[in-house]
C-alpha positions in Angstrom: -20.3 -0.4 -10.0 -21.1 3.2 -10.7 -22.9 3.7 -7.4 -20.0 2.1 -5.5 -17.4 4.3 -7.2 -19.5 7.4 -6.5 -19.5 6.5 -2.8 -15.7 6.9 -3.1 -16.0 10.3 -4.8 -15.5 8.8 -8.3 -18.0 9.1 -11.1 -18.5 6.4 -13.7 -20.3 6.0 -17.0 -21.3 2.6 -18.2 -20.4 1.8 -21.8 -21.5 -1.6 -23.1 -19.8 -1.9 -26.5 -16.5 -1.2 -28.1 -17.9 1.2 -30.7 -19.8 3.1 -28.0 -16.5 3.4 -26.0 -14.7 4.9 -29.0 -17.5 7.4 -29.6 -17.6 8.3 -25.9 -13.9 8.9 -25.9 -14.2 11.5 -28.6 -16.2 13.6 -26.2 -14.9 12.7 -22.7 -11.4 11.5 -21.8 -11.6 9.6 -18.5 -9.1 9.7 -15.6 -9.1 5.9 -15.8 -10.7 3.3 -18.1 -12.2 0.1 -16.6 -12.2 -2.2 -19.6 -13.7 -5.7 -19.7 -12.1 -8.1 -22.1 -15.6 -9.5 -23.0 -17.5 -6.6 -24.7 -20.3 -6.6 -27.2 -19.1 -6.4 -30.8 -15.4 -6.4 -30.3 -13.1 -7.6 -27.5 -11.6 -5.4 -24.9 -8.2 -6.0 -26.5 -9.5 -4.7 -29.8 -11.0 -1.6 -28.1 -7.7 -0.9 -26.3 -5.7 -1.1 -29.6 -8.3 1.0 -31.5 -8.2 3.7 -28.8 -4.4 3.9 -29.3 -4.7 4.0 -33.1 -7.5 6.6 -33.1 -6.3 9.0 -30.3 -2.5 8.3 -30.2 -2.7 7.5 -26.5 -4.8 5.4 -24.1 -6.1 6.5 -20.7 -4.8 4.7 -17.7 -6.6 1.3 -18.0 -7.6 -1.4 -15.6 -8.7 -4.6 -17.5 -11.4 -6.6 -15.8 -11.7 -10.2 -16.8 -13.2 -13.5 -15.8 -11.7 -15.0 -19.0 -9.3 -17.8 -18.4 -5.8 -16.7 -19.2 -6.9 -13.1 -19.1 -3.7 -12.0 -17.5 -1.6 -13.7 -20.2 -3.7 -11.7 -22.8 -2.6 -8.6 -21.1 0.8 -8.8 -22.9 -1.1 -7.3 -25.8 -2.1 -4.3 -23.7 1.0 -2.4 -22.7 0.6 -0.2 -19.6 -2.7 -1.7 -18.6 -3.4 -3.2 -15.2 -5.3 -6.4 -14.6 -8.0 -7.3 -12.1 -9.5 -10.8 -12.2 -13.2 -11.4 -11.7 -14.6 -11.9 -9.2 -12.8 -9.1 -7.4 -13.7 -7.4 -4.1 -14.6 -3.7 -3.7 -11.3 -3.3 -1.7 -9.3 -4.7 -4.7 -11.0 -2.4 -7.1 -10.5 0.7 -5.0 -6.9 -0.3 -4.3 -6.0 -0.6 -8.0 -7.8 2.7 -8.7 -5.8 4.4 -5.9 -2.6 3.0 -7.5 -3.5 4.4 -10.9 -4.3 7.8 -9.5 -1.1 7.9 -7.4 0.9 7.1 -10.5 -0.9 9.8 -12.5 -0.3 12.4 -9.7 3.4 11.5 -9.5 3.9 12.1 -13.2 
């Protein structure tokens, strides 16, 4: 995914666990967070909540999930967008453009 995003002038860092994500965010605050619900160690939902608790805010977030009823679980993640797996490159770029447009409008 990182190579594809770089082709569209975005950079990406791959984080594989919830704890690693929390440590990463202490050093780098991303323009957007692509968060899978199925992470190693803790769920994406738990990571999202812990980010808010630890930092008092959450970066613009796109939740990626192949989990059945993933969109229903989004109710626990206010402000996050949802992208169901499998998704196309066009869908991913489209949702990222929406996130960046909202951020630039604010």
